[in-house]
Each structure stands twice: as structure tokens, then as C-alpha cells.
N, C-alpha and C positions, 0 to 999 in steps of 0.2 A: 421631264423636269426633275423627277426623283433621282434619276441617274446623274443628272448634272449637279444636283445638291450633294450627292455622295462623292462625286469627283472633287468638288470644291472642298469638302470636308477632309478628303484624303490629302489634298495639297496643303491644306491648313495644318494638318497633323505633321506632314513631312517638314514644312518650314518651321513648325513648332520646335523640332529638334535643333535646327540651326539657330533659332532665336534663343532657346534656352542656353545653348553654348555661348552665344555672344553675350548673353546676360551675365554669365560667369566672368567672361573676359572684361567686358566694359561696365556692366551694371554693378558688379561687386568689386572688381579690381581697378577699374578706371583705365584699362588698356583699350584704346580706340583701334578697332580692327576693321578695316575696309576690305579685307581679303578673306572673309569667312567663306566665300564661295569656293576658294581654293581647296579647303578641307572638305567641303561638300562634294566637290568634284573628285578628289582623291578617294573618298569613301565610296562614291558611286562606281568608280572604275575598279577599285579593289574588290568590291562586292561582285561586280559583273564578271570579272576574270575568274574569281574563285567559284562563283555559282556555275559558270559555264564549264568549269573543270570538274564539276560533279560534287563540290563541297556542299554539305547540307546547309540549309538556310541559316540556322542559328549560328553555326560556326563561321559561315561567310559574313554574317553580321558582326561577329566578334572580330574577324580579321579587318573589316572596314574600319571599325572603331579604333583598333590598335594602330593600324597604318596611319590614319588621320591624326591620332593622338601623338604619334612619334613625329610627324611633320610639324605639328603645333609646338611640341617641346623644342624641336630644332630651331624654329623661327624665334621662339622666346630666348633661347640661349645665345643666338647669334645677334640679337638686338637688345642687349641688356641695358644699354644707356639711353635707349630711345623712348620717348614719351609723347603722348598727345599727337600733335600734328605730324611730327617726324615718323612716329610709329605708324600712323594712318597711311602715310605715303609709301612706306616700305611694304606694308601688308597689301596695299593695292597693287603695287608692282609685283609682289610675289604671286598674287592671284593671276595676273596676266602672264607671268612666267610659266606657271603651271598649265594654263590654258594653251599657250603656244607650244609647250612641249607635247601635250596631248594631241595638238593639231598637226604637228610636223613630224613627229616620230611614229611613223605608221607601224613599225615593228612592235611598238610598245602596246598600243591599244587600238589599232585600226586607223589612226590618223583622222583625217576629215570624215572618213566613212563611219567612224564610231564603232560601237559594239551592239550587235543585234541578237535577238533570241535569248535574252536574259530571263531565266525562269522565275516564276512567282512561287511563294511558299505553298506547299500542297498539304493543307491541313483539313481533315474531314470534320468541319464544324457544322455542316448541314445548312449553309447559307449560300446565296448567290455569290459569284466570284467577286464582284465589286464590293458588296457588303461585307464579305468575309475579309477582304483585304483591309477595309476600313476598321473592322473589329481588331485585327492584328495590330494595325498601326496605332489605334487608340490605346490598346493594352500596353504596347511598348512605350508610348508617350507618357502614359500614367506612371510607369516605372521611372522614366527619366525625370518626370516632374517631382516624384517623391524623393529621388536622389538629390536633385538640386535644392529642394526645400530643406532637406536634411543638412546639406552643405551650408546653407544660409545660417542655420542655427548652431552649427559646430564652432569651436574655437578657430578652426581653419577659415571658416567664412568670415568670422569677425576680424581676423587678421587681414583678410583680403580687403574688407571695407576700410580698415585702418590704412592700408597701403594706398587705397584710392584717395583718402582724405589727406594723408601726409606721410609719404614714404620715409622721410627723414626721421620722423619720430619712431616709426617701426624699427628702422635700422639702429637707432640709438639705444633701444632696449634689448639688443642682441639678436633680433630676428634677421634671417637672411632673406631679404625681399626678393632677390633674383630667383631663389628656389620656389617661393610662393607664386611668383608671376609665371614661372615655367609650368608649374602644376596647374594653374588656372588656365593658361593657354592650351595645355594638353587636354584638360577636361573639356573645354569648350570646343576644341577641334574634334575630339572623339565624338561628341554629341552631333556635331555637324556631319561627321562621317557616317553616323547611323542614319541621319536624315538622307544623305546621299544614297545609302544602300536601299532604303525604302523607295526613293525616287527612281533608281535604276530598275528595281524589281517591279514597280507599278507600271512604268512605261514600256518595259521590256526592250528598250533601245535608248542608248545615250550617245551623244556626240559632243565635241568640244564647244560648239556654238550654244549649247544649252547652259553654259556656265560662265556667262558674261558678268561684268561688274554690277549690272542692275540687280542681280540676286542679292548681293551684299547690301546694296542701298535699300532695297525693300525690307530686308530683315532688320537693318539698323533703324529704319523708320519705325518698325514695330516695337523695337526695344525702347526707342525714344518716346513713343506714345505712352508706354506703360510706365509704372513707377520704377525708378532705377534700383536694380538689385532685387526686384520682386519677380519670382517665377510665375506666380499666378497672373499678375498684371501683364507679363510678357506673353503668356499664352492667349489671353483675351485680346490683346492688341494685335497679335499675329493673326488670329481668326478674323479680326476686322480688316486688316490689310489684305488678307486672302480674298475676302468678300469684295473689296474694292477692286482688286486685280482681276478676279475671274468673273465677278458679277456684272462688271461693266460690259462684258462681251454681249450681254443680252440687249444692249442699246440698239443693236442692228434690227431688232424686231419692232422698235418704236420710231427710229429715225430712218426714214426712207428717202429723204430728199438729198442725201449725199451718197457718193460712191464708197466702195470699200476702203480705198486708201485714205480718203478724207475722214471717214468714220474712225479708222485706226488712230489717226492723228488726234481727233477730238477726244477719243477715249483716253489717250495718254495725257492730254491737257486736263481733262476732268479729273483724272486720277491724281495728277500732280497738285492741282488746286485743292483737292480734298485732303491730301496728306499735309500740305502746307497749313491749311486751316486748322487741322487737328493738332499739329505740333504747336502752332501759335497759341491756341486755346490752352493746350496742356501746360505750356511753359510761360504763360503770361505772368506779369509781375504779381507777386503775392501768393503764387502757388508753388514756388520752388522752396 
């Protein structure tokens, strides 16, 4: 049980990076991104290829953040006039584009076979392997959290919130909103890329089918549950969603009158109902 709790905590930390990035994009800036998993995947593959080539862990982590950030900036620059529903559709399509490229271009990153043998960081901190990885993940997540909290309080963060509320007003006072949106998208994508790097390192194997649109939906649900634009609330809600996602696997120990396929379906139904109930309560009239 302890090992399972550690594993859930590691996944919560990994998805915490992705959620913090989405909180910058959507929570602060109002850019609805349903393709955050694309930057998660790009970071995972960039880290995997770099680490397998012998690049040290910290440098491979930096490479994954930079590559994902550049992809994020490119998406923002190529979609300057898109907002809300249209931007959501484009980013969702972009995530599928990235997944299909990874799936079909075997020369790039193994195609459907994925990438195996991805090394973990080798740090002599005197702890068991899983607990050591959790410690490293938590330390990196704390740095990311401190960074996003700082961004929220800076004039840059206040400008992002102003763009979310009324982009026309921001433009009218001489601010270049496209530049701010590109920077927000780049920062959010870089954080997602770091999460992808930890994901690849923890599992030691990645393949394109691990990066479906459901990852973006789960992370978006976590950001929706938390207070918009709040990094602290985002991390708390991400931990809650991670517990719902992974904790419901324990249902098999208590529900014995259905087979594995039916139990998997019931698990998804229970998870969906729980997320709907949480969002309804969170956004009921009088609380917005």
C-alpha cells in the first residue's frame, strides 16, 4: 500500500507541472488549451532522446522545457486571432497532430514501439528508489510553484489577468497582447514539458498511446476545480484528481461481482460523475 501511495503522489506531482502550465495559459490569460498533452508529449520525448544519448538529467530536463516552450510559442504565434472555442479546437487538433507524428514517424522516436530504457536520475540521497524519485519530483515542483506564484504577483501576471478580462482595454493602453499571450503559452508549455520529462524518467518507457486527449481533459478538470489563476488551488485540485484517477483502481478489491472489463467501465463512470459533481459544486451560482 505504501508503494502505491508513493506512486500516486509521483503521478500527482508530474501532472502538477502540466496543471501549473495550464493555469498560466487559461487561469491567468484566458487561453483555453485542450492540447496541453502535446507539450507534455514533446517534453517526454525530448527528455527520453536526450537522456538515452547520455545527456545528464538536469540538462535533459532543461532541453525538454526549452523544446516544449518553443512549440508553445509557435502555436501562440500562429493562432494570434483565435480565442475561446476556436483556440480550444485548434489546440486539440494540434495535440492529435503531434501524437500521430510520433506514432507514424518511426525514425523520429520509435513510432508505435515508443522509447524504452529511459534512465532515472542517479542521485545518492540515501533513500529507496521510488521515494528518492518522489523527493526529486516534489523539490522540482516546489520550484515551479514558487515561480508561478511569483509570476502571479508581478506586473507581467497582472497584465495576463487583464488580457483575460478584456484584451481590448490592454491593447488600448499600448500593450502588445500577442507578445504576452505568446509568453504565457511558452511558459505553460515549458512546465508541461518538464512534467513530461519526469513522466518519461519515472516510467522508463513512453509510447504515443500514453498521450491521448484524456490527459488534457483531466488536467483541465483540475484547473477548473481550483480557483482560476491560483497556483496553490491548482496543485490541490490536481492532487484530488490524481487520487480519483488512481485511487479508484482499488475498487477491484471490493467489487467482486463484475469482471475486469465491466469494472473498468464502472470506474470511468464513477470518475466522470465525481468530476461533474465537483465542478457543479465549485461553479454553482453565487460562487463565481
